[in-house]
C-alpha positions in Angstrom: -45.7 94.5 11.4 -45.7 97.0 8.5 -48.1 100.0 8.7 -50.5 100.5 6.1 -48.9 102.9 3.5 -48.3 100.9 1.0 -49.5 97.1 0.7 -47.3 94.4 0.4 -47.1 92.8 -3.2 -44.7 89.9 -2.6 -45.0 86.8 -0.2 -41.5 86.8 0.5 -39.9 89.6 2.8 -36.8 91.9 2.5 -34.1 90.2 4.5 -33.6 87.1 5.8 -32.6 86.4 9.5 -32.5 83.7 11.9 -30.9 80.3 11.4 -33.1 77.0 11.0 -31.4 73.4 12.6 -29.0 72.6 10.0 -27.3 76.2 10.4 -29.4 77.4 7.5 -30.9 81.0 7.0 -34.6 80.6 7.1 -36.3 83.4 5.5 -39.2 85.7 7.0 -42.2 85.4 5.7 -46.1 86.6 5.3 -49.7 85.6 5.0 -53.0 86.6 6.4 -54.3 84.2 8.9 -57.6 83.8 10.5 -57.0 84.4 14.4 -59.6 83.5 17.4 -59.4 85.3 20.3 -61.4 84.5 23.7 -60.8 87.2 26.4 -62.4 84.9 28.8 -66.2 87.2 27.8 -65.8 86.9 24.3 -64.6 85.2 22.0 -64.0 86.1 18.2 -61.9 85.6 14.7 -60.0 88.0 12.4 -58.3 88.0 9.5 -54.5 89.1 10.8 -50.9 89.5 9.0 -49.0 87.0 10.4 -45.0 86.4 10.4 -43.2 83.1 9.9 -39.5 82.2 10.4 -38.9 79.3 8.3 -42.3 77.6 9.2 -42.7 78.3 12.1 -45.4 81.3 13.4 -43.5 84.1 15.1 -46.0 87.7 15.0 -49.2 88.6 14.5 -50.7 91.8 13.7 -52.4 93.5 16.6 -55.4 94.5 14.9 -57.3 93.1 12.3 -56.2 93.7 8.3 -58.4 96.4 6.5 -58.3 96.1 2.7 -55.9 98.9 1.4 -53.9 99.3 -2.0 -51.5 102.1 -3.0 -53.9 104.0 -5.9 -51.2 103.5 -8.3 -50.9 100.1 -8.7 -52.7 98.7 -11.4 -56.6 98.1 -11.3 -55.9 94.3 -10.2 -54.4 95.1 -6.5 -57.6 95.6 -4.6 -58.9 91.9 -6.2 -55.0 90.2 -5.2 -55.2 92.1 -1.5 -59.0 90.4 -1.1 -58.0 87.3 -2.8 -55.2 87.0 -0.2 -57.3 87.8 2.7 -60.2 85.2 1.2 -57.3 82.2 1.2 -56.6 82.7 4.7 -60.3 81.8 5.4 -59.0 78.3 4.1 -56.3 77.6 6.5 -56.4 76.5 9.8 -57.1 79.3 12.5 -54.1 80.3 14.6 -54.7 81.4 17.9 -52.3 83.5 20.3 -51.1 80.1 21.7 -50.1 79.6 18.8 -46.8 81.6 18.7 -43.7 82.0 21.1 -44.2 83.7 24.3 -42.3 86.9 24.9 -41.4 88.8 28.2 -41.9 92.3 28.7 
């Protein structure tokens, strides 16, 4: 996930990668989503950044997002950031099991 030094203002990440079933390139995209967690003792939800390959969620940020924008951006940058986070509240909640498992 990208560090908070400069928030993204586009829903399209830079480089396409991966292939879809038809052999065409699928682009990586991202948005904010509510994630639900349960460690056996506690359960909580938070807004995280989620990346997709095509329409499939493939990665989420380790920590919840913060409201942050570059001070050189226009005066509406903060409002856009908060609005995108607000939109996450209207989408289905994701859990870690919605993502492919990786082995380390």
